[in-house]
N, C-alpha and C positions, 0 to 999 in steps of 0.2 A: 504494500500500500504506500503510495507516494505521500510526500509531506502536504501537498495541496489538498489531497483527499482527506487526510487526517484533520487539517485545519477546517475544512468544510463540515466534517462530522462534529468537531468541537464547537463551531459556530452554530450549528443546528441545535445541539444540546443546550447551549447557552440561551438561544432564542426560545426554545421550548420552556426552559426554566423561567425566563422572564415572563412569558405568556401565562404560565400557570400561576406564578406569583401575582401578577397584575390581576388575573381573573379572580383570585381568592379575595381581593379587596373590592371587586366590582359587585359581588353578591352580598345582599343584606344578611346579617347574622340571623340564624334561625334560633328561635327560642327552644326548639326541641333538640337541637344538635348538642352532643356532648362537647365538652371542652376539648380542643384539638391542639396538637403540636405539629408544626411544619418543620420538616427535616430535609437536609441534603443527604443523599446516600453516596458514599465514596468507598474506595478501597485503598488501603495502605499496606504495601508489601503483600498484596493479594488478599488481605483480611478485610471483611466488611465492617464499616463504621458508619455512623450517622453524626451529623452536626446540626444543632438547632438553628433554624433560620434566624431566630430572634437574636442570636449571639454574634451574627456577622453583619457587616455593612454592605458587602458586595461580593459577587463571584466574578473572578477575573481569569481570562485566558489569553495566551499569546503574547505575554509580556517578557521581554528579555530581562534576565537577572545578571547584573554585573558583579562579579566576584570582587571582594575587597579583603585586604589582609585583616584578620580578626583573631581574637582569643576567645570570643563569645561562642560557646558551644551551640551548634545547630544553625548558625547564621550562614545562609547560602550567599547572600550579597544584598544588593540594593536594586530596586526597580522603580521606574517612573509610573506612578498611578495617580490619576486625578490631579495632574499638574504638580505633584510633590514627589519627593524621594522617600521611599518606604523600605524599611528593613524587611527582608524575606527570610523566614525560617522554614526549614524542612520539617514537615509534619512527621515524616518517617523517622527522622533523628529524634524528634521530641518524644515520640512514642516508644523509643528504645529499639527500633529496627536497624539503626545506622543510616547512613546516607542512601538516597535513592540511586540505583545504578545509572539511570538516565536523568535528563533534565526534566523536572516536574513541569507539566503543562498548565496546571490549574492552581489558582490561589484563592483563598478567602481573605478578604480584607476585614480586619477586626479593629474596633476602637475608632472613635471620632477625633479626639484631641491629638493623640500621638498614634496614628494607625500603624499596625503591624500586619504583614501578610504571612499566611501560612500556606506553603506550597505542597502539592501532592500530585500524583501522576494519573489516578483514575477517578473520574467523576462518573457516577452512574445515573443519578436523577434526583427527583423531588418526591417526597412522600408527605401526606397529611394523615396523621394517625390520631385516634382518640387518646387523650392523656392517660387513660387506663391501660394503654398498650405499653407504657413506659414504667419500668420498675427499678428500684434500687437493687444492686447486686452485692451481696455480702462477700462475694469472691474477689471483689476489687480491693487491692491493697495499696496503701500509700507508699509502701516500700518497694513495690515491683515497678520497674521502669515501664513495662507495657500496660499496666493498669492504673497507675497513679493519676492519670489525667482522664479517667473514665468515671462517670458518676451514675449512669443508668444503662439499662439494656432496653432496646425497643423490639417488641415482637411485631414483625412485619409479614406481609404475605409471602416473602421470599425467605423467611427465617429470622433468626435473632441477630441483632446488630448492637454492638457496644456504642454508646453515645459519648462523644468526646466533650469534655468540659472545657470550652474555650476560655472561660474565666480562670480556671486553674493554670492553663497553659500560658495565658497572657501574664498572670502574676509571676510565674517562673521566669519568663522571658524578660520582663521588666526588672526583676531582681538581678538576673544575669547581666543585663545591660548596665545597671547602676554599679555593679561590682567591678566592671571592666572599663567604666568611664574614667578618663584621666581627671585627676583633681586639679583645680586651678591654683597656681602658686601666687602668693602675694608679693 
């Protein structure tokens, strides 16, 4: 499959997601409908995950990431997004899988004041589930690299997916950045 074909597929998925997202706000809320959660479905190192739509600002694809010398773990580089320079962290590294073998095509932009992008290779789609389909999982451990950023599991039509806590990942990244930020001398 050539690169242009891959870009067309990626563009079509992004357009479908935008359309589903916009359509969800066009409908009036139903008094009968259960509370719902909107999720993006992705894969990291082949494993299925979900990200709450409410935790992200934007889904981005096709941006170049420029590598920079760094001591901050997980930092892939910088990308130009929305007219600004945004640090891009690899979701695969953050979840304990190590760096992606290829260049991640997709990013979720998180945070409004000081945005951070989380990059990953496989975007699958959009899901709207009743809140009752999401549950805490006592198997998640704060000490395990692969589960410390997971806070729930979602039961989907295709099986169970761990839900990534963007809040926990951002707190860790901001802590890492502050630890490695040079101090100003007087």
